[in-house]
C-alpha positions in Angstrom: 113.0 151.9 2.2 115.8 154.5 1.7 119.2 154.2 3.2 122.8 155.3 2.9 126.0 153.5 3.6 128.7 155.5 5.4 132.2 154.3 5.1 134.9 156.9 5.9 138.7 156.7 5.8 141.1 157.1 8.7 141.5 160.3 10.7 143.4 163.0 8.8 146.7 164.4 10.0 146.0 167.6 8.2 149.4 169.0 9.1 151.4 166.1 7.7 154.9 167.1 7.0 154.1 170.2 5.1 152.6 171.9 8.1 155.0 170.4 10.5 158.2 171.8 9.1 159.4 173.9 11.9 162.4 176.2 11.7 165.3 174.5 13.4 167.8 177.0 12.0 169.1 179.5 14.5 168.8 182.4 12.1 171.4 185.2 12.3 174.2 184.9 14.9 173.2 186.7 18.1 176.4 187.5 20.0 174.5 188.9 23.0 172.8 185.6 23.4 176.1 184.1 24.5 176.0 186.4 27.6 172.3 186.7 28.2 171.2 184.4 31.1 168.5 181.9 30.2 165.2 182.2 32.0 164.2 179.5 34.5 161.7 177.4 32.4 159.3 176.6 35.3 155.6 176.2 35.3 155.0 179.9 35.6 157.2 180.6 32.5 155.5 177.9 30.5 152.1 179.5 31.2 153.3 182.9 30.4 154.9 181.8 27.1 151.9 179.8 26.1 149.6 182.8 26.7 151.9 185.1 24.7 152.2 182.5 21.9 148.3 182.3 21.6 148.1 186.1 21.6 150.7 186.3 18.8 149.0 183.6 16.8 145.5 185.1 17.1 146.8 188.5 16.0 148.0 186.8 12.9 144.6 185.0 12.4 142.3 188.0 13.0 143.1 189.8 9.6 142.4 186.4 7.9 138.9 186.2 9.6 139.8 182.9 11.2 138.4 182.1 14.6 140.8 182.5 17.5 142.7 179.5 18.7 142.5 178.3 22.4 144.4 176.0 24.7 143.5 172.3 24.8 144.4 171.4 28.3 144.6 167.6 27.7 146.9 168.0 24.7 148.9 170.6 26.7 149.5 168.0 29.5 150.6 165.5 26.9 153.0 167.9 25.2 154.6 169.0 28.5 155.2 165.4 29.5 156.5 164.5 26.0 159.1 167.2 26.0 160.0 166.7 29.7 160.6 162.9 29.1 162.7 163.3 25.9 166.4 163.2 26.5 167.2 165.7 23.7 164.0 167.7 22.9 165.8 169.8 20.2 165.9 166.5 18.2 162.3 165.5 18.6 160.9 163.8 15.5 157.6 165.3 14.6 156.3 162.0 13.2 156.7 160.6 16.8 154.7 163.6 18.1 151.9 162.8 15.6 151.9 159.1 16.4 151.8 159.5 20.1 149.2 162.2 20.0 146.8 160.2 17.9 147.3 157.1 20.0 146.3 159.0 23.1 143.7 161.3 21.5 142.0 159.4 18.6 139.8 162.4 18.0 142.8 164.6 17.0 141.5 164.9 13.4 143.8 167.7 12.3 147.4 168.0 13.6 150.3 170.3 13.0 153.5 170.3 14.9 156.5 172.7 14.9 159.9 172.5 16.6 161.7 175.9 16.8 164.7 177.2 18.6 166.0 180.7 19.2 168.3 182.8 21.3 165.5 184.9 22.7 161.9 184.5 23.8 160.7 187.3 21.5 162.2 185.6 18.4 160.7 182.3 19.4 157.3 183.8 19.6 157.8 185.5 16.2 158.7 182.3 14.6 155.5 180.6 15.9 153.4 183.6 14.8 154.8 183.2 11.2 154.2 179.4 11.2 152.2 178.3 8.1 149.6 176.4 10.1 148.6 179.6 11.9 146.8 180.7 8.8 144.7 177.5 8.5 141.1 177.4 9.7 141.5 173.6 10.2 143.0 174.2 13.6 141.3 175.7 16.7 143.7 175.0 19.5 147.4 175.7 20.1 149.7 174.3 22.8 153.4 174.9 23.5 156.1 173.3 25.6 159.3 175.3 26.1 162.8 173.8 26.8 166.4 174.9 27.0 169.0 173.7 24.5 172.5 174.8 25.5 172.4 178.6 25.4 169.2 178.6 23.4 165.5 178.3 24.0 163.3 175.8 22.1 159.6 175.2 21.8 157.5 172.4 20.6 154.2 173.7 19.4 151.1 171.7 18.3 148.0 173.1 16.6 145.0 170.7 16.5 141.3 170.3 16.0 139.7 167.4 17.9 136.4 165.7 17.0 134.2 163.9 19.5 133.8 160.2 19.9 130.8 158.8 18.0 127.7 158.6 20.2 124.0 159.1 19.6 123.9 161.9 22.1 126.5 163.9 20.1 124.8 163.0 16.8 121.4 164.3 18.0 122.8 167.4 19.6 125.0 168.6 16.8 125.7 166.0 14.1 128.9 166.3 12.1 132.2 164.4 12.1 133.2 161.8 14.8 135.8 159.2 15.4 135.0 155.6 16.2 136.9 152.5 17.0 135.7 149.6 15.0 134.5 146.8 17.2 135.7 144.2 14.6 139.2 145.2 13.7 139.9 147.8 16.4 141.0 150.5 13.9 140.1 154.1 14.6 138.3 155.9 11.8 136.3 159.0 11.1 132.7 159.1 10.1 130.2 161.9 9.5 126.5 161.7 10.6 124.3 164.7 10.2 121.2 165.3 12.3 119.1 165.1 9.1 120.4 161.7 8.1 118.2 158.9 6.7 118.5 155.3 7.5 122.3 154.6 7.8 124.3 151.3 7.9 127.7 152.3 9.2 130.7 150.3 8.2 134.4 150.3 8.9 136.6 151.5 6.1 139.3 149.1 7.1 137.6 145.7 7.5 134.4 146.8 5.6 132.2 145.2 8.2 129.0 147.0 9.4 129.1 148.1 13.1 125.8 150.0 13.4 122.3 150.5 11.9 120.8 154.0 12.6 117.5 155.6 11.6 115.5 158.7 12.4 112.3 158.4 14.4 109.2 160.5 13.5 110.5 163.3 15.8 113.8 163.5 14.0 115.8 161.7 16.7 118.5 159.4 15.4 118.3 156.0 17.0 119.8 152.5 16.7 117.6 150.0 15.0 117.3 148.0 18.3 115.7 151.1 20.0 112.5 150.9 17.9 111.3 147.8 19.7 109.2 148.9 22.7 108.0 145.5 24.0 104.7 145.6 22.1 102.4 142.6 23.0 99.1 141.3 21.6 97.0 139.2 23.9 96.4 135.6 22.9 93.7 133.1 23.8 94.7 131.5 27.2 94.8 128.1 25.6 96.7 129.2 22.5 100.1 127.7 23.6 98.5 124.3 24.4 95.9 124.0 21.6 97.7 125.7 18.7 100.9 124.7 16.9 103.6 127.3 16.7 102.8 127.9 13.0 99.2 128.6 13.9 100.1 131.0 16.6 102.5 132.8 14.3 99.8 133.0 11.6 97.2 134.3 14.1 99.5 137.1 15.3 100.6 137.9 11.8 97.0 138.1 10.6 96.1 140.6 13.3 98.9 142.9 12.3 98.2 142.7 8.6 94.5 143.4 9.4 95.4 146.4 11.5 98.0 148.1 9.4 98.0 149.5 5.9 101.1 149.8 3.9 102.1 153.5 3.8 105.3 155.1 2.5 107.0 157.7 4.7 106.7 160.2 1.9 102.9 159.9 2.0 102.6 161.2 5.6 105.8 163.0 6.4 106.3 166.8 6.0 109.8 166.0 4.8 109.0 164.2 1.6 112.6 163.1 1.2 113.3 161.7 4.6 113.1 158.1 5.7 111.8 157.6 9.2 111.1 154.6 11.4 108.3 154.1 13.9 108.1 152.4 17.3 106.0 149.3 17.4 103.2 151.0 19.3 103.2 153.9 16.9 102.7 151.6 13.9 99.9 149.8 15.7 98.1 152.9 16.8 98.5 154.8 13.5 97.4 151.6 11.6 100.0 152.2 8.9 103.6 151.9 8.2 106.2 150.8 5.6 108.2 147.7 5.5 110.6 148.6 8.3 107.7 149.8 10.6 105.5 146.8 10.2 108.5 144.4 10.4 109.5 145.9 13.7 105.9 145.6 14.9 105.6 142.0 13.8 109.0 140.9 15.2 108.3 142.7 18.5 104.9 141.0 18.8 106.5 137.6 18.1 109.2 138.2 20.6 106.6 139.0 23.3 104.8 135.8 22.4 108.0 133.8 23.2 109.3 133.3 19.6 112.8 134.0 18.4 112.3 136.6 15.8 114.4 139.2 14.0 114.0 142.0 11.6 116.0 141.7 8.4 117.4 144.5 6.3 118.5 143.4 2.8 117.3 143.0 -0.7 114.4 141.3 -2.3 114.8 140.1 -5.9 111.5 141.7 -7.0 111.3 144.8 -4.8 115.0 145.9 -4.2 115.8 147.4 -0.8 113.5 145.8 1.7 112.8 144.7 5.3 111.1 141.6 6.5 110.9 139.3 9.5 112.4 135.9 10.1 111.0 133.7 12.9 112.0 130.4 14.4 109.4 127.7 15.2 111.1 124.5 16.5 113.9 123.7 14.0 112.2 125.6 11.2 112.8 129.2 10.1 110.2 131.2 8.3 110.4 134.4 6.2 107.4 136.6 6.9 106.3 139.5 4.8 104.8 142.1 7.2 103.1 144.1 4.4 100.7 141.4 3.2 97.0 142.2 3.3 95.6 138.8 2.3 94.3 136.1 4.6 97.3 134.5 6.1 97.5 130.7 5.3 100.1 128.0 5.6 101.1 128.9 2.0 102.4 132.2 3.3 104.8 130.5 5.7 107.8 130.3 3.5 110.8 128.4 4.8 114.0 130.5 4.8 115.9 128.0 2.7 113.2 128.1 0.1 113.2 131.9 0.0 116.9 132.2 -0.5 116.7 132.9 -4.2 114.7 136.1 -3.6 115.7 137.3 -0.2 119.3 138.5 0.5 119.7 139.5 4.2 122.5 141.9 5.0 121.9 142.9 8.6 119.6 141.5 11.3 118.4 143.0 14.6 116.1 142.3 17.5 115.5 144.0 20.8 119.1 143.7 22.1 121.5 143.0 19.3 122.6 143.7 15.7 123.8 140.8 13.7 126.3 140.7 10.8 127.8 138.0 8.7 131.0 137.2 6.9 129.8 133.9 5.6 129.1 132.8 2.1 125.7 134.0 1.0 124.7 130.5 -0.1 124.8 129.6 3.7 123.6 132.7 5.4 120.5 133.1 3.1 119.3 129.8 4.4 120.0 130.1 8.1 119.2 133.4 9.9 119.9 132.1 13.5 123.2 130.2 13.3 125.7 132.0 15.6 128.6 130.8 13.4 126.9 132.5 10.3 125.4 135.6 12.1 127.6 137.1 14.7 126.2 139.2 17.5 127.2 142.8 17.8 125.9 143.9 21.2 124.6 147.4 21.7 126.2 149.0 24.8 123.6 150.4 27.2 125.4 153.7 27.5 125.2 154.2 23.8 121.5 153.9 23.5 119.2 156.9 22.8 116.5 157.4 25.4 113.4 155.6 24.5 110.1 157.4 24.3 107.2 156.4 26.4 104.4 155.6 23.9 101.9 153.9 26.2 
């Protein structure tokens, strides 16, 4: 089992104050501006100025071999409303622009703002073209909002780069940097997930709690841990439920899986020797092989189909290191099951969770529908895998699931 822990800091206001220092100085005194009529700053004027500003800025970026900047229509709407609603736009505080922008657009990863005034439209455009942020490849959009200030023109300009919200669809299409709102503390943070990622446990950099468990399937698709269950079921004897104890049924199903599946590391059968992949339950059964995650998913899925409460556990084994196993509930007893055993399964193999606590340290649990995390003391959560007060449920939204493959 190979995995990585991703824990990234908050979104970056790349502009900060250095990039956001705009020229509020009027420059040389322009006597003609006292008599020159100010234009009507209507919607048509705003569009024309914005178009010219982008053209000036891109002419400055081209010799630097920086991609041309474009308009971000959503930020443009925000900027226009922000300036229009401000009683004295010439006194706008750029920190307020940053704060409001990121509150409305959490994916605004890089931001730079500039407030400039001038006696003429041409000088205003020239000041924006000479803005320090123009030369930075961190930004790919530029937006402006023009206003009048006495006998002068003013403009609030914002350069930005936005990143998409974290979703499996985006991860599998392009990978890269995303923003996410932590379901625990509500803070927005950035994270980076590449399409070539291994097993990942994503955690919030603010509260340090995990919020997702991801893994690549054998086709390279990044999926949530819960997606690897496919409802696999083994037929039992019709009288099994009435003539066998829960423990006997568990051992019988467990035995059939250990008889069917050999232990096999991903590196032994994958073309990418370095990449960790997970299999669907049916895949593991049909291929008759898998590592600890694969066989644990198959065993837990089988037990769930048989009516037991079972979960896959990601954590540490004192003798093995990083490991995956299964925990199942039978009445008021909880058993730790090793899915990679190849011996005859007996009652001695049914280890009660509290007795296995010295060697098994669970970190995350999952079943078909939910991920589970804990903030409890390890002396408690190692002994009880099903207590809702120790293991809190983190539901997986249906619209965030990757499409499941049909393997039957």
